[in-house]
VOPA-685129 format. One record per residue (C-alpha): residue number from 0; residue in one letter; x, y, z. Coordinates in Angstrom, 2 decimals, always signed. Example, Ala and Ser with C-alpha at 12.3 -4.5 7.8 and 13.67 -1.06 7.14 Angstrom:
BEGIN
{nr->0; rest->A; east->+12.30; north->-4.50; up->+7.80};
{nr->1; rest->S; east->+13.67; north->-1.06; up->+7.14};
***
This chain:
BEGIN
{nr->0; rest->X; east->-58.74; north->-42.42; up->-19.50};
{nr->1; rest->X; east->-58.93; north->-39.40; up->-17.26};
{nr->2; rest->X; east->-56.51; north->-38.00; up->-14.71};
{nr->3; rest->X; east->-57.73; north->-35.21; up->-12.46};
{nr->4; rest->X; east->-55.25; north->-32.97; up->-10.63};
{nr->5; rest->X; east->-56.52; north->-30.11; up->-8.55};
{nr->6; rest->X; east->-54.86; north->-28.29; up->-5.65};
{nr->7; rest->X; east->-52.10; north->-30.87; up->-5.46};
{nr->8; rest->X; east->-54.52; north->-33.79; up->-5.01};
{nr->9; rest->X; east->-54.52; north->-36.54; up->-7.61};
{nr->10; rest->X; east->-57.15; north->-39.17; up->-8.08};
{nr->11; rest->X; east->-58.26; north->-41.52; up->-10.79};
{nr->12; rest->X; east->-62.02; north->-41.11; up->-10.89};
{nr->13; rest->X; east->-63.16; north->-42.09; up->-14.32};
{nr->14; rest->X; east->-63.36; north->-44.73; up->-16.90};
{nr->15; rest->X; east->-63.73; north->-43.87; up->-20.51};
{nr->16; rest->X; east->-63.00; north->-40.33; up->-21.69};
{nr->17; rest->X; east->-60.05; north->-41.47; up->-23.77};
{nr->18; rest->X; east->-57.19; north->-39.04; up->-23.72};
{nr->19; rest->X; east->-58.85; north->-36.49; up->-21.42};
{nr->20; rest->X; east->-56.19; north->-35.17; up->-19.05};
{nr->21; rest->X; east->-57.09; north->-32.68; up->-16.34};
{nr->22; rest->X; east->-54.63; north->-30.28; up->-14.77};
{nr->23; rest->X; east->-55.21; north->-26.99; up->-12.93};
{nr->24; rest->X; east->-58.88; north->-27.00; up->-13.91};
{nr->25; rest->X; east->-58.21; north->-27.57; up->-17.61};
{nr->26; rest->X; east->-59.00; north->-30.61; up->-19.71};
{nr->27; rest->X; east->-57.23; north->-31.67; up->-22.90};
{nr->28; rest->X; east->-59.49; north->-33.01; up->-25.63};
{nr->29; rest->X; east->-58.03; north->-36.32; up->-26.71};
{nr->30; rest->X; east->-54.46; north->-35.91; up->-27.94};
{nr->31; rest->X; east->-55.28; north->-32.67; up->-29.75};
{nr->32; rest->X; east->-53.47; north->-30.34; up->-27.37};
{nr->33; rest->X; east->-56.64; north->-28.23; up->-27.07};
{nr->34; rest->X; east->-57.20; north->-27.26; up->-23.43};
{nr->35; rest->X; east->-60.75; north->-26.51; up->-22.31};
{nr->36; rest->X; east->-62.60; north->-26.15; up->-19.04};
{nr->37; rest->X; east->-63.77; north->-29.50; up->-17.59};
{nr->38; rest->X; east->-67.39; north->-28.39; up->-17.92};
{nr->39; rest->X; east->-68.80; north->-26.64; up->-20.95};
{nr->40; rest->X; east->-72.19; north->-25.22; up->-21.83};
{nr->41; rest->X; east->-74.36; north->-25.96; up->-24.83};
{nr->42; rest->X; east->-75.87; north->-22.97; up->-26.66};
{nr->43; rest->X; east->-78.52; north->-24.89; up->-28.63};
{nr->44; rest->X; east->-81.28; north->-22.75; up->-27.08};
{nr->45; rest->X; east->-79.63; north->-19.39; up->-27.78};
{nr->46; rest->X; east->-81.77; north->-17.56; up->-30.30};
{nr->47; rest->X; east->-83.65; north->-20.76; up->-31.20};
{nr->48; rest->X; east->-86.98; north->-19.80; up->-32.78};
{nr->49; rest->X; east->-88.17; north->-23.38; up->-33.34};
{nr->50; rest->X; east->-90.38; north->-23.26; up->-30.24};
{nr->51; rest->X; east->-88.51; north->-26.16; up->-28.64};
{nr->52; rest->X; east->-86.95; north->-24.13; up->-25.84};
{nr->53; rest->X; east->-89.34; north->-21.17; up->-25.65};
{nr->54; rest->X; east->-87.14; north->-18.39; up->-27.01};
{nr->55; rest->X; east->-88.94; north->-15.01; up->-26.99};
{nr->56; rest->X; east->-91.52; north->-16.56; up->-24.66};
{nr->57; rest->X; east->-89.65; north->-17.88; up->-21.62};
{nr->58; rest->X; east->-86.36; north->-16.06; up->-22.27};
{nr->59; rest->X; east->-84.81; north->-13.45; up->-24.56};
{nr->60; rest->X; east->-81.54; north->-12.40; up->-26.15};
{nr->61; rest->X; east->-80.72; north->-10.48; up->-22.98};
{nr->62; rest->X; east->-81.13; north->-13.67; up->-20.94};
{nr->63; rest->X; east->-78.65; north->-15.37; up->-23.29};
{nr->64; rest->X; east->-76.27; north->-12.43; up->-22.94};
{nr->65; rest->X; east->-76.46; north->-12.60; up->-19.15};
{nr->66; rest->X; east->-75.84; north->-16.35; up->-19.37};
{nr->67; rest->X; east->-72.74; north->-15.63; up->-21.43};
{nr->68; rest->X; east->-71.47; north->-13.02; up->-18.99};
{nr->69; rest->X; east->-72.02; north->-15.39; up->-16.08};
{nr->70; rest->X; east->-70.05; north->-18.07; up->-17.91};
{nr->71; rest->X; east->-67.11; north->-15.72; up->-18.25};
{nr->72; rest->X; east->-67.38; north->-14.62; up->-14.61};
{nr->73; rest->X; east->-67.34; north->-18.24; up->-13.44};
{nr->74; rest->X; east->-64.47; north->-19.26; up->-15.70};
{nr->75; rest->X; east->-66.54; north->-21.68; up->-17.81};
{nr->76; rest->X; east->-65.06; north->-20.86; up->-21.19};
{nr->77; rest->X; east->-65.95; north->-23.86; up->-23.35};
{nr->78; rest->X; east->-69.15; north->-23.16; up->-25.32};
{nr->79; rest->X; east->-70.75; north->-25.54; up->-27.80};
{nr->80; rest->X; east->-72.91; north->-24.37; up->-30.70};
{nr->81; rest->X; east->-73.72; north->-25.44; up->-34.29};
{nr->82; rest->X; east->-74.63; north->-23.88; up->-37.60};
{nr->83; rest->X; east->-78.14; north->-25.38; up->-37.36};
{nr->84; rest->X; east->-78.89; north->-23.98; up->-33.88};
{nr->85; rest->X; east->-81.41; north->-21.23; up->-34.50};
{nr->86; rest->X; east->-80.45; north->-21.49; up->-38.20};
{nr->87; rest->X; east->-77.18; north->-19.73; up->-37.39};
{nr->88; rest->X; east->-78.58; north->-17.41; up->-34.72};
{nr->89; rest->X; east->-76.75; north->-19.14; up->-31.87};
{nr->90; rest->X; east->-73.42; north->-18.58; up->-33.63};
{nr->91; rest->X; east->-74.35; north->-14.95; up->-34.37};
{nr->92; rest->X; east->-75.24; north->-14.34; up->-30.71};
{nr->93; rest->X; east->-71.92; north->-15.78; up->-29.60};
{nr->94; rest->X; east->-70.05; north->-13.57; up->-32.04};
{nr->95; rest->X; east->-71.92; north->-10.50; up->-30.79};
{nr->96; rest->X; east->-71.47; north->-11.42; up->-27.13};
{nr->97; rest->X; east->-67.74; north->-11.89; up->-27.54};
{nr->98; rest->X; east->-67.43; north->-8.49; up->-29.21};
{nr->99; rest->X; east->-69.67; north->-6.75; up->-26.67};
{nr->100; rest->X; east->-67.74; north->-8.12; up->-23.69};
{nr->101; rest->X; east->-64.22; north->-8.29; up->-25.12};
{nr->102; rest->X; east->-63.88; north->-11.96; up->-24.15};
{nr->103; rest->X; east->-62.49; north->-14.96; up->-26.03};
{nr->104; rest->X; east->-63.86; north->-18.32; up->-24.88};
{nr->105; rest->X; east->-63.13; north->-21.60; up->-26.65};
{nr->106; rest->X; east->-65.90; north->-22.12; up->-29.19};
{nr->107; rest->X; east->-66.95; north->-25.51; up->-30.54};
{nr->108; rest->X; east->-69.29; north->-25.61; up->-33.52};
{nr->109; rest->X; east->-70.54; north->-28.25; up->-35.91};
{nr->110; rest->X; east->-70.99; north->-29.06; up->-39.60};
{nr->111; rest->X; east->-74.39; north->-30.35; up->-40.73};
{nr->112; rest->X; east->-74.08; north->-33.11; up->-43.40};
{nr->113; rest->X; east->-77.05; north->-31.87; up->-45.42};
{nr->114; rest->X; east->-78.10; north->-33.73; up->-48.59};
{nr->115; rest->X; east->-76.57; north->-31.20; up->-50.98};
{nr->116; rest->X; east->-73.13; north->-31.34; up->-49.33};
{nr->117; rest->X; east->-70.98; north->-34.08; up->-50.78};
{nr->118; rest->X; east->-67.30; north->-33.16; up->-50.66};
{nr->119; rest->X; east->-64.54; north->-32.43; up->-48.16};
{nr->120; rest->X; east->-64.58; north->-28.85; up->-49.42};
{nr->121; rest->X; east->-68.21; north->-28.60; up->-48.26};
{nr->122; rest->X; east->-66.91; north->-28.91; up->-44.71};
{nr->123; rest->X; east->-64.36; north->-26.15; up->-45.21};
{nr->124; rest->X; east->-66.97; north->-23.87; up->-46.79};
{nr->125; rest->X; east->-69.42; north->-24.49; up->-43.94};
{nr->126; rest->X; east->-66.78; north->-23.69; up->-41.34};
{nr->127; rest->X; east->-65.93; north->-20.44; up->-43.10};
{nr->128; rest->X; east->-69.63; north->-19.53; up->-42.87};
{nr->129; rest->X; east->-69.66; north->-20.34; up->-39.15};
{nr->130; rest->X; east->-66.52; north->-18.27; up->-38.62};
{nr->131; rest->X; east->-68.17; north->-15.31; up->-40.32};
{nr->132; rest->X; east->-71.20; north->-15.55; up->-38.01};
{nr->133; rest->X; east->-68.94; north->-15.98; up->-34.99};
{nr->134; rest->X; east->-66.69; north->-13.12; up->-36.11};
{nr->135; rest->X; east->-63.64; north->-15.35; up->-35.61};
{nr->136; rest->X; east->-60.67; north->-16.48; up->-37.67};
{nr->137; rest->X; east->-60.49; north->-19.86; up->-35.94};
{nr->138; rest->X; east->-62.63; north->-22.03; up->-33.66};
{nr->139; rest->X; east->-61.33; north->-24.24; up->-30.92};
{nr->140; rest->X; east->-63.18; north->-27.38; up->-32.02};
{nr->141; rest->X; east->-65.02; north->-28.23; up->-35.24};
{nr->142; rest->X; east->-67.19; north->-31.34; up->-35.49};
{nr->143; rest->X; east->-69.40; north->-33.30; up->-37.83};
{nr->144; rest->X; east->-72.81; north->-32.94; up->-36.16};
{nr->145; rest->X; east->-74.13; north->-36.36; up->-37.14};
{nr->146; rest->X; east->-73.20; north->-39.01; up->-39.73};
{nr->147; rest->X; east->-74.53; north->-38.43; up->-43.22};
{nr->148; rest->X; east->-77.50; north->-40.55; up->-44.28};
{nr->149; rest->X; east->-79.42; north->-41.35; up->-47.43};
{nr->150; rest->X; east->-77.55; north->-39.66; up->-50.30};
{nr->151; rest->X; east->-75.02; north->-37.99; up->-47.98};
{nr->152; rest->X; east->-74.10; north->-41.36; up->-46.46};
{nr->153; rest->X; east->-71.71; north->-41.87; up->-49.37};
{nr->154; rest->X; east->-69.80; north->-38.76; up->-48.31};
{nr->155; rest->X; east->-69.02; north->-39.64; up->-44.69};
{nr->156; rest->X; east->-65.34; north->-40.35; up->-45.36};
{nr->157; rest->X; east->-65.10; north->-37.11; up->-47.34};
{nr->158; rest->X; east->-66.58; north->-35.19; up->-44.41};
{nr->159; rest->X; east->-63.88; north->-36.55; up->-42.11};
{nr->160; rest->X; east->-61.26; north->-35.60; up->-44.69};
{nr->161; rest->X; east->-62.84; north->-32.14; up->-44.64};
{nr->162; rest->X; east->-62.19; north->-31.94; up->-40.90};
{nr->163; rest->X; east->-58.52; north->-32.64; up->-41.56};
{nr->164; rest->X; east->-58.47; north->-29.83; up->-44.15};
{nr->165; rest->X; east->-60.05; north->-27.42; up->-41.65};
{nr->166; rest->X; east->-57.33; north->-28.25; up->-39.13};
{nr->167; rest->X; east->-54.51; north->-28.02; up->-41.65};
{nr->168; rest->X; east->-55.80; north->-24.67; up->-42.94};
{nr->169; rest->X; east->-55.73; north->-23.32; up->-39.38};
{nr->170; rest->X; east->-59.50; north->-22.79; up->-39.25};
{nr->171; rest->X; east->-59.90; north->-25.13; up->-36.25};
{nr->172; rest->X; east->-57.45; north->-25.93; up->-33.47};
{nr->173; rest->X; east->-58.97; north->-29.40; up->-33.08};
{nr->174; rest->X; east->-61.59; north->-31.55; up->-34.81};
{nr->175; rest->X; east->-64.14; north->-34.07; up->-33.61};
{nr->176; rest->X; east->-67.40; north->-35.83; up->-34.36};
{nr->177; rest->X; east->-70.83; north->-36.05; up->-32.77};
{nr->178; rest->X; east->-73.41; north->-38.83; up->-32.53};
{nr->179; rest->X; east->-70.96; north->-41.35; up->-33.99};
{nr->180; rest->X; east->-71.31; north->-45.01; up->-33.09};
{nr->181; rest->X; east->-68.32; north->-47.18; up->-32.20};
{nr->182; rest->X; east->-67.49; north->-48.21; up->-35.76};
{nr->183; rest->X; east->-67.71; north->-44.66; up->-37.05};
{nr->184; rest->X; east->-65.45; north->-43.40; up->-34.24};
{nr->185; rest->X; east->-62.78; north->-45.93; up->-35.16};
{nr->186; rest->X; east->-63.09; north->-45.15; up->-38.88};
{nr->187; rest->X; east->-62.91; north->-41.38; up->-38.33};
{nr->188; rest->X; east->-59.90; north->-41.74; up->-36.03};
{nr->189; rest->X; east->-58.14; north->-43.87; up->-38.64};
{nr->190; rest->X; east->-58.79; north->-41.45; up->-41.53};
{nr->191; rest->X; east->-57.59; north->-38.50; up->-39.47};
{nr->192; rest->X; east->-54.55; north->-40.36; up->-38.17};
{nr->193; rest->X; east->-53.42; north->-40.99; up->-41.75};
{nr->194; rest->X; east->-53.40; north->-37.22; up->-42.20};
{nr->195; rest->X; east->-51.57; north->-36.53; up->-38.96};
{nr->196; rest->X; east->-54.63; north->-35.12; up->-37.20};
{nr->197; rest->X; east->-55.98; north->-36.57; up->-33.92};
{nr->198; rest->X; east->-59.69; north->-37.15; up->-33.35};
{nr->199; rest->X; east->-60.25; north->-34.92; up->-30.33};
{nr->200; rest->X; east->-63.78; north->-35.84; up->-29.27};
{nr->201; rest->X; east->-67.05; north->-37.64; up->-29.88};
{nr->202; rest->X; east->-70.04; north->-35.73; up->-28.55};
{nr->203; rest->X; east->-72.89; north->-38.05; up->-27.64};
{nr->204; rest->X; east->-75.92; north->-38.15; up->-25.42};
{nr->205; rest->X; east->-74.95; north->-39.41; up->-21.97};
{nr->206; rest->X; east->-76.65; north->-39.05; up->-18.59};
{nr->207; rest->X; east->-77.96; north->-41.02; up->-15.64};
{nr->208; rest->X; east->-81.05; north->-41.68; up->-17.74};
{nr->209; rest->X; east->-79.19; north->-42.53; up->-20.95};
{nr->210; rest->X; east->-76.13; north->-44.67; up->-20.33};
{nr->211; rest->X; east->-75.99; north->-46.36; up->-23.73};
{nr->212; rest->X; east->-72.35; north->-45.31; up->-24.39};
{nr->213; rest->X; east->-71.31; north->-47.65; up->-21.58};
{nr->214; rest->X; east->-72.78; north->-50.69; up->-23.32};
{nr->215; rest->X; east->-72.96; north->-49.98; up->-27.06};
{nr->216; rest->X; east->-69.21; north->-49.83; up->-27.63};
{nr->217; rest->X; east->-68.95; north->-46.03; up->-28.00};
{nr->218; rest->X; east->-67.09; north->-45.55; up->-24.70};
{nr->219; rest->X; east->-64.70; north->-48.36; up->-25.56};
{nr->220; rest->X; east->-64.04; north->-46.95; up->-29.04};
{nr->221; rest->X; east->-63.31; north->-43.52; up->-27.56};
{nr->222; rest->X; east->-60.94; north->-45.05; up->-25.02};
{nr->223; rest->X; east->-59.11; north->-47.12; up->-27.64};
{nr->224; rest->X; east->-58.66; north->-44.19; up->-30.02};
{nr->225; rest->X; east->-57.71; north->-41.66; up->-27.36};
{nr->226; rest->X; east->-60.86; north->-39.64; up->-28.02};
{nr->227; rest->X; east->-62.66; north->-37.63; up->-25.35};
{nr->228; rest->X; east->-66.32; north->-38.44; up->-24.77};
{nr->229; rest->X; east->-68.25; north->-35.17; up->-24.49};
{nr->230; rest->X; east->-71.66; north->-35.63; up->-22.88};
{nr->231; rest->X; east->-74.59; north->-33.63; up->-24.19};
{nr->232; rest->X; east->-77.96; north->-33.65; up->-22.40};
{nr->233; rest->X; east->-76.39; north->-34.64; up->-19.05};
{nr->234; rest->X; east->-79.59; north->-33.30; up->-17.45};
{nr->235; rest->X; east->-81.85; north->-35.28; up->-19.82};
{nr->236; rest->X; east->-83.29; north->-32.00; up->-21.17};
{nr->237; rest->X; east->-84.38; north->-30.95; up->-17.69};
{nr->238; rest->X; east->-85.74; north->-34.23; up->-16.33};
{nr->239; rest->X; east->-82.68; north->-34.59; up->-14.07};
{nr->240; rest->X; east->-83.05; north->-31.12; up->-12.55};
{nr->241; rest->X; east->-85.79; north->-32.22; up->-10.16};
{nr->242; rest->X; east->-87.93; north->-29.22; up->-11.12};
{nr->243; rest->X; east->-90.63; north->-31.21; up->-12.87};
{nr->244; rest->X; east->-93.46; north->-32.97; up->-11.07};
{nr->245; rest->X; east->-96.48; north->-34.88; up->-12.30};
{nr->246; rest->X; east->-98.42; north->-31.62; up->-12.04};
{nr->247; rest->X; east->-95.67; north->-29.39; up->-13.42};
{nr->248; rest->X; east->-94.52; north->-30.53; up->-16.83};
{nr->249; rest->X; east->-92.80; north->-28.71; up->-19.71};
{nr->250; rest->X; east->-94.90; north->-27.43; up->-22.57};
{nr->251; rest->X; east->-94.21; north->-27.79; up->-26.26};
{nr->252; rest->X; east->-92.24; north->-30.64; up->-27.86};
{nr->253; rest->X; east->-90.42; north->-31.58; up->-24.63};
{nr->254; rest->X; east->-93.78; north->-32.30; up->-23.04};
{nr->255; rest->X; east->-94.03; north->-35.36; up->-25.28};
{nr->256; rest->X; east->-90.86; north->-36.76; up->-23.70};
{nr->257; rest->X; east->-91.10; north->-35.53; up->-20.11};
{nr->258; rest->X; east->-94.50; north->-36.96; up->-19.26};
{nr->259; rest->X; east->-96.20; north->-37.46; up->-15.90};
{nr->260; rest->X; east->-95.48; north->-41.18; up->-16.15};
{nr->261; rest->X; east->-91.80; north->-40.57; up->-16.87};
{nr->262; rest->X; east->-91.49; north->-38.11; up->-13.97};
{nr->263; rest->X; east->-93.03; north->-40.65; up->-11.61};
{nr->264; rest->X; east->-90.65; north->-43.36; up->-12.83};
{nr->265; rest->X; east->-87.65; north->-41.12; up->-12.15};
{nr->266; rest->X; east->-88.74; north->-40.05; up->-8.64};
{nr->267; rest->X; east->-86.59; north->-42.62; up->-6.74};
{nr->268; rest->X; east->-83.47; north->-41.42; up->-8.57};
{nr->269; rest->X; east->-84.30; north->-37.75; up->-7.94};
{nr->270; rest->X; east->-84.82; north->-38.53; up->-4.25};
{nr->271; rest->X; east->-81.41; north->-40.21; up->-4.02};
{nr->272; rest->X; east->-79.78; north->-37.29; up->-5.82};
{nr->273; rest->X; east->-81.33; north->-34.84; up->-3.34};
{nr->274; rest->X; east->-79.97; north->-36.86; up->-0.42};
{nr->275; rest->X; east->-76.51; north->-36.97; up->-1.98};
{nr->276; rest->X; east->-76.60; north->-33.23; up->-2.71};
{nr->277; rest->X; east->-77.41; north->-32.46; up->+0.95};
{nr->278; rest->X; east->-74.39; north->-34.50; up->+1.99};
{nr->279; rest->X; east->-72.23; north->-32.21; up->-0.19};
{nr->280; rest->X; east->-73.14; north->-28.92; up->+1.47};
{nr->281; rest->X; east->-76.44; north->-28.49; up->-0.31};
{nr->282; rest->X; east->-75.56; north->-29.29; up->-3.90};
{nr->283; rest->X; east->-78.60; north->-29.40; up->-6.16};
{nr->284; rest->X; east->-80.03; north->-32.32; up->-8.09};
{nr->285; rest->X; east->-78.68; north->-30.81; up->-11.33};
{nr->286; rest->X; east->-75.20; north->-30.46; up->-9.86};
{nr->287; rest->X; east->-75.21; north->-34.08; up->-8.73};
{nr->288; rest->X; east->-76.29; north->-35.21; up->-12.23};
{nr->289; rest->X; east->-73.52; north->-33.21; up->-13.92};
{nr->290; rest->X; east->-70.90; north->-34.30; up->-11.39};
{nr->291; rest->X; east->-71.85; north->-37.92; up->-12.06};
{nr->292; rest->X; east->-70.85; north->-37.53; up->-15.73};
{nr->293; rest->X; east->-67.53; north->-36.02; up->-14.63};
{nr->294; rest->X; east->-66.99; north->-38.91; up->-12.22};
{nr->295; rest->X; east->-67.59; north->-41.27; up->-15.11};
{nr->296; rest->X; east->-64.82; north->-39.62; up->-17.11};
{nr->297; rest->X; east->-66.90; north->-37.56; up->-19.53};
{nr->298; rest->X; east->-66.87; north->-33.83; up->-20.22};
{nr->299; rest->X; east->-70.44; north->-32.56; up->-19.76};
{nr->300; rest->X; east->-71.97; north->-29.68; up->-21.72};
{nr->301; rest->X; east->-75.40; north->-29.00; up->-20.18};
{nr->302; rest->X; east->-77.55; north->-26.40; up->-21.84};
{nr->303; rest->X; east->-78.03; north->-23.06; up->-20.09};
{nr->304; rest->X; east->-80.15; north->-20.21; up->-21.38};
{nr->305; rest->X; east->-79.94; north->-17.74; up->-18.47};
{nr->306; rest->X; east->-77.55; north->-16.62; up->-15.72};
{nr->307; rest->X; east->-79.20; north->-18.73; up->-13.01};
{nr->308; rest->X; east->-78.74; north->-21.94; up->-15.00};
{nr->309; rest->X; east->-75.11; north->-21.07; up->-15.72};
{nr->310; rest->X; east->-74.38; north->-20.43; up->-12.04};
{nr->311; rest->X; east->-75.92; north->-23.79; up->-11.18};
{nr->312; rest->X; east->-73.81; north->-25.53; up->-13.81};
{nr->313; rest->X; east->-70.64; north->-23.93; up->-12.45};
{nr->314; rest->X; east->-71.48; north->-25.35; up->-9.02};
{nr->315; rest->X; east->-71.16; north->-28.89; up->-10.39};
{nr->316; rest->X; east->-67.38; north->-28.57; up->-10.49};
{nr->317; rest->X; east->-64.81; north->-28.36; up->-7.68};
{nr->318; rest->X; east->-66.07; north->-31.30; up->-5.65};
{nr->319; rest->X; east->-66.35; north->-35.03; up->-6.21};
{nr->320; rest->X; east->-68.95; north->-37.74; up->-5.70};
{nr->321; rest->X; east->-67.58; north->-40.68; up->-3.75};
{nr->322; rest->X; east->-67.21; north->-44.07; up->-5.41};
{nr->323; rest->X; east->-70.01; north->-45.31; up->-3.13};
{nr->324; rest->X; east->-72.32; north->-42.49; up->-4.28};
{nr->325; rest->X; east->-71.54; north->-43.15; up->-7.94};
{nr->326; rest->X; east->-72.30; north->-46.85; up->-7.43};
{nr->327; rest->X; east->-75.59; north->-46.01; up->-5.69};
{nr->328; rest->X; east->-76.61; north->-43.70; up->-8.54};
{nr->329; rest->X; east->-75.65; north->-46.37; up->-11.07};
{nr->330; rest->X; east->-77.76; north->-48.98; up->-9.29};
{nr->331; rest->X; east->-80.83; north->-46.77; up->-9.00};
{nr->332; rest->X; east->-80.62; north->-45.41; up->-12.55};
{nr->333; rest->X; east->-80.18; north->-48.97; up->-13.81};
{nr->334; rest->X; east->-83.71; north->-49.79; up->-12.64};
{nr->335; rest->X; east->-85.23; north->-47.04; up->-14.77};
{nr->336; rest->X; east->-86.08; north->-47.55; up->-18.42};
{nr->337; rest->X; east->-83.54; north->-46.02; up->-20.79};
{nr->338; rest->X; east->-84.41; north->-42.64; up->-22.27};
{nr->339; rest->X; east->-84.81; north->-42.02; up->-25.97};
{nr->340; rest->X; east->-81.55; north->-41.79; up->-27.88};
{nr->341; rest->X; east->-80.80; north->-39.77; up->-30.98};
{nr->342; rest->X; east->-81.61; north->-41.68; up->-34.20};
{nr->343; rest->X; east->-78.18; north->-40.70; up->-35.57};
{nr->344; rest->X; east->-76.51; north->-43.25; up->-33.29};
{nr->345; rest->X; east->-77.81; north->-46.10; up->-35.46};
{nr->346; rest->X; east->-76.80; north->-44.64; up->-38.83};
***
């Protein structure tokens, strides 16, 4: 449940971000007590040499630094990263940027349940490694990136116990999970509750083109356990920005997902979003897409690799889609085939 209070005006806009309370432009993650900005930014692309986002081709370290500075200037101080992003480079960049600018945002990072990690102490050790790269003594939020599978599937309860240890050792202010289905959310919340630690968040894919959390029980499980639903890919990896056309498609791996056929299928939704944006003093398609997730009660963390993208993300906050507009977006998006979800959701 989400309560939004800004400038003395109170409304009840959302549905399922369990335990997310907004006040004076801050959001509390679950019942953890951790206050963050109501929009965050994902730093998956920062320093990523995999070729997925085009690092050192379409953007550079300096672009990431300018993105960081623009975040701080706009008061967006919740930044999500992970030890696997750029094989640790994203965390290193964040550590360097914080030192270079003398700023202290709230950092969220994630533990990868790799096949050779089996115990709760593996989680603690991994967090210590992340803290070293980040040049921090404590992170705001520490998460399990995805549920363990194959041999590591037998360690899933131990990983959650490891989160509790991280919190109790003072290495993380709050703990959460990512890509957990409904049953796993309930189980993780129960294990943590036994140790006196709240489950702050479940970070899952959620956007106008991927609304599975509304129907697969994840939203309900978050609501029941008082866990905030954090929405990654609220822009569907760029498809909901309106910048792609049938003759202008992304290159590389994303080109296999954002195809000419998919762009054509999404055109009616993009057109509606443009119309709605004009009615809100010229808000962009991206800003409408992000604001929709906020209106639904989620905390969005769109990716941003340069200052322009950060500035656009910041413009998604401070205004509100009407209930009629949300319903219209729901109806139009409901006619479009669901996007591809992460395989982790079914583990």
